[in-house]
C-alpha atoms as one frame of an Amber mdcrd trajectory, in Angstrom:
protein
   0.000   0.000   0.000   1.262   3.448  -0.909   2.633   5.445   2.041   0.725
   8.515   3.145   3.931  10.056   4.464   7.518  10.458   3.282   9.818   8.031
   5.114  11.529  10.872   6.978   8.216  12.191   8.246   7.243   8.729   9.475
  10.459   8.695  11.480   9.744  12.176  12.753   6.280  11.169  13.948   7.630
   8.349  16.088  10.413  10.410  17.637   9.906  11.635  21.144   8.580  15.180
  21.323   9.303  17.515  24.181   6.905  20.003  25.767   7.498  23.642  24.952
   6.458  26.825  26.600   3.408  28.095  24.764   1.757  26.818  21.645   3.491
  25.931  18.422   1.842  27.703  15.468   1.186  25.483  12.445   0.692  27.528
   9.268  -0.595  26.016   6.012  -0.488  27.998   2.780  -0.490  27.800  -0.991
  -0.855  29.979  -4.040  -1.057  29.229  -7.738   1.189  31.898  -9.262   3.727
  32.101 -12.082   7.180  31.454 -10.545   9.608  30.904 -13.436  12.506  31.441
 -11.008  11.255  28.899  -8.452  14.601  27.078  -8.399  16.410  30.241  -7.358
  13.890  30.826  -4.547  14.699  27.563  -2.763  17.911  28.287  -0.849  17.016
  31.799   0.384  13.654  30.482   1.638  15.309  27.527   3.350  17.790  29.873
   5.036  14.984  32.141   6.276  13.184  29.172   7.815  16.272  27.769   9.489
  17.275  31.182  10.826  13.859  31.491  12.482  13.724  27.912  13.847  10.892
  26.968  11.482  10.304  23.352  10.500   8.050  21.726   7.939   7.943  21.495
   4.154   7.552  23.903   1.247   6.974  22.793  -2.330   8.034  25.157  -5.101
   7.130  24.776  -8.778   6.616  26.954 -11.804   2.890  26.953 -10.931   3.369
  28.310  -7.398   4.036  27.476  -3.748   2.495  25.031  -1.285   3.495  24.143
   2.248   2.948  23.654   5.943   5.396  25.003   8.502   5.517  25.200  12.275
   7.273  27.271  14.909   6.814  30.025  17.460   4.760  33.125  16.659   7.675
  35.444  15.863   9.352  32.939  13.573   6.169  32.136  11.660   5.368  35.819
  11.195   8.891  36.550   9.991   8.802  33.809   7.353   5.322  34.795   6.177
   6.418  38.428   5.873   9.470  37.294   3.935   7.272  35.410   1.463   4.858
  38.330   1.102   7.745  40.710   0.377   7.778  39.109  -3.082   5.167  41.096
  -5.047   3.861  37.875  -6.570   3.020  36.568  -3.091   1.925  39.824  -1.474
  -1.656  38.534  -1.054  -0.626  35.072   0.136  -3.240  33.667   2.523  -2.557
  31.136   5.248  -4.442  29.014   7.784  -3.370  28.480  11.393  -3.758  25.711
  13.928  -1.777  24.867  17.055   0.040  22.067  18.801   1.799  21.578  22.124
   4.750  19.968  20.327   6.684  20.607  17.151   4.908  18.416  14.530   7.926
  18.335  12.180  11.526  17.289  12.732  13.318  19.285  10.027  12.828  21.959
   7.391  12.662  21.040   3.698  12.091  23.116   0.580  11.489  20.870  -2.425
  11.382  21.612  -6.149   8.472  19.968  -7.968   6.707  19.800 -11.331   3.409
  20.585  -9.576   2.628  21.955  -6.108  -0.223  19.435  -5.953  -0.015  16.452
  -8.262  -2.852  15.890 -10.696  -0.681  14.800 -13.587  -2.595  16.899 -16.127
  -0.229  19.602 -17.418  -3.045  21.224 -19.419  -4.859  22.198 -16.205  -3.787
  25.612 -14.907  -5.742  27.232 -12.025  -3.887  30.477 -12.729  -5.787  30.751
 -15.994  -9.164  29.455 -14.862 -10.644  28.175 -11.595 -14.015  28.023  -9.875
 -15.731  30.589  -7.705 -14.250  30.962  -4.231 -16.865  30.323  -1.565 -16.195
  32.037   1.750 -16.704  30.095   4.954 -20.057  31.879   5.410 -21.195  31.119
   1.866 -20.143  27.494   2.243 -22.894  26.623   4.726 -25.507  27.840   2.233
 -24.033  25.609  -0.468 -24.085  22.614   1.877 -27.866  22.832   2.329 -28.716
  23.751  -1.266 -30.457  20.680  -2.798 -29.290  21.681  -6.265 -25.600  21.552
  -5.350 -23.470  18.420  -5.576 -20.886  18.598  -2.746 -17.664  16.702  -3.504
 -14.843  15.954  -1.059 -11.741  16.020  -3.277  -9.545  14.405  -0.623  -8.667
  10.730  -0.499 -10.969   8.064   0.890  -8.980   7.544   4.110  -9.343  11.270
   4.836 -13.055  11.257   4.042 -13.667   8.331   6.405 -12.489  10.126   9.547
 -14.401  13.347   8.914 -16.295  15.363   6.314 -19.243  17.702   5.780 -22.764
  16.330   5.674 -24.409  15.627   2.305 -20.979  14.998   0.777 -19.934  12.648
  -2.020 -16.511  10.974  -1.925 -14.741  10.096  -5.203 -13.250   7.113  -3.328
  -9.722   7.884  -4.527  -6.372   6.870  -3.048  -4.474   9.796  -4.617  -5.488
  13.148  -6.080  -4.159  12.083  -9.492  -7.150   9.688  -9.647  -9.648  12.546
  -9.429  -9.889  13.069 -13.246 -10.825   9.397 -13.630 -13.681   9.903 -11.172
 -14.930  12.938 -13.093 -14.866  11.120 -16.416 -16.639   8.126 -14.907 -19.246
   9.733 -12.653 -19.893  13.369 -13.567 -21.732  14.960 -16.482 -21.961  18.718
 -17.167 -25.481  18.258 -18.527 -26.677  16.544 -15.339 -24.519  18.178 -12.651
 -25.218  21.871 -13.127 -23.872  23.140  -9.807 -20.877  21.606  -8.021 -19.041
  22.692  -4.861 -15.802  21.069  -3.738 -13.532  21.202  -0.709 -10.286  19.787
   0.653  -7.960  20.275   3.627  -6.386  23.629   2.811  -7.969  24.583  -0.506
  -5.300  23.599  -3.008  -6.772  20.320  -4.280 -10.303  21.633  -4.631  -9.109
  24.756  -6.459  -7.225  22.646  -8.999 -10.230  20.323  -9.239 -12.480  23.266
 -10.186 -10.047  24.185 -12.930 -10.282  20.636 -14.266 -14.102  20.705 -14.259
 -14.273  24.070 -16.018 -11.824  22.772 -18.602 -14.229  19.896 -19.266 -17.410
  21.885 -19.779 -18.862  22.293 -16.290 -20.240  25.803 -15.818 -21.040  26.583
 -12.184 -18.275  25.312  -9.943 -17.278  26.447  -6.425 -14.449  25.638  -4.036
 -14.198  26.326  -0.302 -11.694  29.153   0.035  -8.947  28.118   2.444 -10.381
  24.623   2.751 -11.488  22.829   5.891  -8.739  24.404   8.002  -9.881  27.952
   7.244 -13.518  26.915   7.815 -12.695  25.495  11.258 -10.649  28.588  12.054
 -13.397  31.076  11.191 -16.822  29.479  11.702 -18.524  29.797  15.086 -19.096
  26.504  16.929 -22.890  26.811  16.727 -22.675  27.259  12.938 -20.011  24.630
  12.308 -21.303  21.824  10.053 -18.098  19.784  10.049 -18.465  16.203  11.283
 -15.575  14.192  12.725 -11.890  15.067  12.480  -9.731  16.498   9.706  -6.707
  14.508   8.574  -3.411  16.454   8.435  -0.035  15.345   7.085   2.064  15.742
  10.211   2.622  14.212  13.624  -0.833  15.222  14.832  -2.505  12.879  12.284
  -5.834  14.733  12.619  -7.328  17.847  14.202 -10.752  18.317  15.735 -13.319
  21.106  15.287 -11.235  23.340  17.551  -8.080  22.715  15.473  -6.549  20.833
  18.373  -4.865  17.437  17.985  -7.510  14.807  17.328  -7.991  11.255  18.589
  -6.567   9.354  15.617  -3.123   7.788  15.541  -1.149   6.380  12.629  -0.573
   2.682  11.910   3.085   2.264  11.016   2.390  -0.824   8.949  -0.176   0.509
   6.448   0.302   4.204   7.374  -3.446   4.719   7.719  -5.201   6.692  10.508
  -6.514   4.518  13.336  -9.479   5.589  15.448  -9.844   4.989  19.218 -12.406
   2.257  18.466 -10.024   0.519  16.058  -7.261   0.640  18.658  -9.441  -1.473
  20.947  -9.583  -4.231  18.339  -7.546  -7.401  19.002  -6.145  -6.854  15.505
  -4.471  -3.636  16.621  -0.942  -3.775  18.003   0.855  -0.489  18.439   3.542
  -0.051  15.828   2.754  -3.437  14.252  -0.750  -3.745  12.804  -4.333  -2.506
  12.697  -7.638  -4.008  11.485  -6.945  -2.714   7.948  -3.611  -4.408   7.439
  -3.159  -7.323   9.838  -4.158  -9.922   7.236  -1.693  -8.564   4.674   1.449
  -8.683   6.834   4.150 -11.184   5.963   6.284 -12.634   8.749   9.268 -10.698
   7.395   7.326  -7.429   7.516   6.004  -8.214  11.001   9.533  -8.913  12.270
  10.789  -5.659  10.777   7.975  -3.701  12.448   8.650  -5.351  15.803  12.304
  -4.332  15.542  11.252  -0.796  14.691   8.859  -0.664  17.629  11.657  -1.880
  19.895  13.717   1.087  18.731  10.837   3.427  19.579  10.491   1.979  23.090
  14.263   2.170  23.475  14.257   5.847  22.607  11.344   6.539  24.957  13.039
   4.709  27.838  16.068   6.952  27.423  13.925  10.056  26.820  15.586  10.394
  23.438  14.707  10.287  19.761  15.436   7.143  17.778  16.492   8.902  14.580
  19.967  10.249  14.053  21.568   7.875  16.592  24.755   6.083  15.380  24.213
   2.389  14.619  26.654   1.172  17.265  25.046   3.345  19.934  21.611   2.038
  18.947  22.873  -1.526  19.256  24.308  -0.952  22.733  21.136   0.772  23.952
  18.983  -2.023  22.534  21.065  -4.636  24.307  20.751  -2.637  27.528  16.946
  -2.532  27.254  16.791  -6.232  26.424  18.927  -7.043  29.480  16.654  -4.906
  31.666  13.606  -6.726  30.301  15.155 -10.117  31.023  15.876  -9.144  34.619
  12.220  -8.253  35.336
């Protein structure tokens, strides 16, 4: 099964995190904008982030910028101001949530062909995209019987939380979204469509795809679910469940606080509290989704990995970046302690 996270991020998520004074700000942002010099932007942006103790990931491409970063208030503000000092990004919007711990281990700025992968080079949101629905306008669209509401995220994201009256394309990656459109949607039948995603980037590109294929009235939730949860009053909030995020938190709740889901390190899927009570769930080894697919070799590898995690926790340390010989000695120490119990 395809990983939901880069390998480094999976390591980061299992490393021990340490409490900090005050909240860590998590800022998500994107903008489709012509950046022909995106390669030259990489190193100065990386230096700005490192200088301000910011961690996370930025993606740069000719079509724009996309990323999620985390740090203290002053550092986040400094990096955002740096980005907005470029006239092309002066109106860059961002969404904020919070965590008690740093959700990323390092800072990366990557160069890409697309800032969100659809695999259709003819689709360009800078030229044409749907109408932006504000968080206030979104609630009206949700209850309009003439509107088809589509969750452009992947099925595993849809399953842990979504808006009511929503259709899921049942995709495993965003690059499968065009197949869903060609198979299930018709501009003659579906006259009014509204779409949403986590931060707004996927649904904006999806509206561009629909307009390119003859659909006329298409909307996308401006700023995505994260902006909706940030701005909408609790009594008016129509979100149900939790919102999946691609960092150590796994998911956030209606208050943008860390949710109840954890990650399964075998299949890399979110696991709910109910699923963690299943006899098929073993922390770091398996969950109800994947237990029947594990080979003995894979199971042994996961058990070794989980031993490393427990080793790190017992020494109040992280298990990444430790020299091999030191890891071996610490593991032997823990095993000896276990045998003496």
